[in-house]
C-alpha positions, -999 to +999 in steps of 0.1 A: +113+406+548+115+412+585+125+448+593+135+467+624+144+503+631+169+514+658+164+550+667+130+567+665+138+603+663+136+631+638+144+611+607+126+579+617+093+587+598+112+586+565+125+551+574+092+537+586+073+553+557+097+538+532+094+504+549+056+507+546+059+517+510+078+485+502+057+462+522+084+452+546+073+433+577+080+459+604+085+436+634+103+459+659+111+495+668+139+503+693+146+535+712+156+544+747+125+565+748+097+540+740+071+568+736+089+577+703+083+542+690+047+543+702+042+575+682+054+559+650+032+529+655+002+552+659+012+574+630+015+546+605-012+523+620+012+495+625+002+462+641+021+434+658+052+456+663+074+450+693+089+480+711+124+476+726+147+499+745+177+475+742+187+467+706+208+437+717+176+421+731+157+430+699+183+414+677+183+382+697+145+379+700+132+392+667+161+383+644+153+409+616+167+405+581+170+442+575+178+469+602+179+506+597+201+526+622+190+561+629+204+569+663+229+596+674+257+596+648+284+586+673+266+553+680+262+543+643+294+522+639+291+499+669+253+494+665+260+486+628+287+461+637+265+444+662+237+441+637+260+428+610+275+402+633+240+390+640+235+384+603+214+415+596+216+436+564+218+472+574+208+507+563+229+532+582+219+569+584+246+594+576+273+598+587+287+563+587+308+571+617+326+601+633+361+586+628+379+570+599+389+541+621+353+533+631+341+536+595+367+511+583+356+487+612+321+487+599+332+480+563+354+451+576+325+436+595+303+437+564+330+421+543+334+393+569+297+386+572+288+390+536+256+410+542+242+440+523+251+473+539+241+507+526+248+543+537+218+566+537+230+593+513+196+594+497+199+625+476+218+605+450+184+592+440+170+627+433+159+628+396+178+660+388+209+645+404+205+614+383+202+635+352+234+653+359+252+620+367+241+606+334+255+636+316+288+632+334+290+594+328+282+599+291+309+626+287+286+653+274+298+677+301+333+674+286+362+681+309+351+689+344+363+722+356+348+730+390+318+723+411+302+741+440+280+729+469+261+756+488+239+747+518+220+776+534+199+761+561+187+772+595+190+755+629+181+773+661+186+767+699+155+746+701+169+722+676+202+718+695+185+716+729+162+687+720+181+665+723+213+679+738+237+655+719+234+676+688+264+698+680+288+677+702+320+663+688+314+630+706+280+621+690+273+645+662+297+671+648+284+704+633+267+718+602+291+700+578+289+666+594+252+665+602+235+687+576+259+693+547+273+658+543+246+649+518+258+677+495+294+670+502+288+634+490+272+647+458+301+672+452+327+644+455+306+620+434+302+644+405+337+659+405+356+626+400+355+611+434+392+615+443+402+647+461+439+653+467+439+684+489+416+708+508+420+741+525+392+751+548+379+773+576+351+766+601+335+788+627+307+790+652+290+824+646+256+821+662+255+789+683+279+794+713+260+766+732+273+739+709+309+726+705+310+722+667+308+746+637+277+763+624+295+774+592+322+758+570+340+770+539+364+749+518+382+746+485+391+711+472+415+700+445+406+668+427+429+643+410+413+649+376+423+686+377+389+699+387+381+719+418+353+719+444+340+748+465+320+741+497+298+766+516+277+751+544+259+770+571+229+766+594+228+804+601+204+813+573+176+836+585+148+829+591+146+793+577+161+768+553+168+784+520+185+760+496+210+732+490+225+739+456+249+718+435+265+734+405+289+716+381+308+734+354+323+715+325+340+723+292+307+717+273+281+719+300+268+739+330+243+723+353+228+737+386+204+718+409+188+738+436+157+736+459+159+729+496+174+695+490+190+695+455+156+686+441+150+712+414+168+718+381+177+755+378+201+754+349+208+727+324+229+738+294+247+708+280+261+705+245+240+683+223+209+683+245+178+685+224+152+686+251+140+720+263+148+732+298+111+733+305+106+697+294+135+685+315+124+705+345+089+691+343+103+656+341+128+657+370+118+685+395+101+676+428+086+696+456+095+678+489+078+690+521+112+692+539+149+690+534+150+652+536+134+649+501+120+617+487+152+597+484+146+573+513+120+553+495+142+549+464+171+539+486+150+512+504+139+498+470+175+495+460+186+478+492+157+453+489+168+446+454+204+441+465+194+417+492+172+397+469+197+395+441+229+392+462+244+423+446+259+456+459+236+485+468+238+517+448+253+535+477+276+511+495+295+519+527+326+529+508+307+560+496+299+568+532+335+565+541+344+589+512+319+616+524+331+612+560+367+616+548+358+649+531+342+663+563+370+652+585+396+666+562+378+699+563+379+697+601+416+689+602+424+717+578+404+743+597+418+731+631+455+730+619+451+761+597+468+745+567+461+725+536+454+688+542+462+661+517+442+630+509+439+601+516+431+609+553+444+581+576+431+582+611+412+613+622+380+619+641+357+646+655+372+640+689+406+650+675+390+684+668+378+686+704+412+676+718+429+704+698+407+731+712 
């Protein structure tokens, strides 16, 4: 399967490494800074890979079957639509877009073209996350009561300076949109999927040189009667600490911690006969960074979906839902009031315009 990557920055090694893992034919890498593509070719000992600085030219000349999009967030939707309209299947890095309207445009393009399109919310594939999901699906957690997502990470001035688009409302958003959206996706997925209301605050405590937030706090109400609590910050000293998902049910309590929701820290579920130690040994992982190991599993799933003509495990609709959660938090924090779901048209630029 012919594969190309658009955007060769910080997350690109996870994509190229996954493409290598699954024996994809890596035919092209595209970035406005060609030296970044060259570094990936050297790192992975790639051969016969063309380097482009213009993705339109790449699509026309190479005609890849699968394209991963890992550029600045604000560019995701238009690049995705262009790839889809050229008949490419796509993997889109989170977030799907920075506005509800743009996200819906990508979904409409996919529907019209009939291609496979996946949002890269790879932590769904983490083994402890899958264990929790199975318990919820089987009903062994009982009635869901509330869940919490806590992300305590660290981002400094050097991170935001290189490159300068980070932390802007036009191309990025803040801690919730860029870093915490993975956990927000998991919180919504576990707690029933349908929020009805959110009350939130955001702030910029330590990063006056960026537009967006470095901390966000929110309480969600879900249609099934459960609640969700969100705490996301990039102000943790001196480095990344954890991203922890906790779910509390009538007959179960589960907590997944680690730096990327990768480690089972509590699993008390009615009827479970396996010991906590046995479960931990089975599902816990030790990733070298906050990105975890999920990219490779996600690539395997997308390849399966393309080959079988079925839906991927994390379709674009799930990216839309995670985006809606973040934008609703932004709207609530900006307007200083509770915000109801569904959210119609809102974007990060609406936050900027309100300041």
